[in-house]
C-alpha angles and dihedrals in degrees: 000000000000126000119255112226116221116190115189116198110232097181114133098266095045093043092053092044094057111291089117088066091044090059086070089064094109090061090056098050117105113236093259093056094040091067092054103042131077113196125193137165116232126197094236136346090199098234099116094081093054111076090193090066095066132234135327143292097067127196127180116209107190100307097337119100117212116202125200083016125199134170094266094051092048094047091047091052092048091050091047092052093047092048092053090049094056 
């Protein structure tokens, strides 16, 4: 099974809007998911300047962009991707 890449925007706006909490995602993953997810903070995903992209914080899970991201949305997306892989 492949690894799912999770990129959490840590630019100022995203960080203040909740990305700081999202960086704790690895602590909330169950052991099964932890082995299949790679989480990293990135300086900026570049979505803040495009109003059509939605609201911060932004997270990119593989090629899917999550707007107004929270732990639940990110975990649901990760699980969905892993389920389609198997």
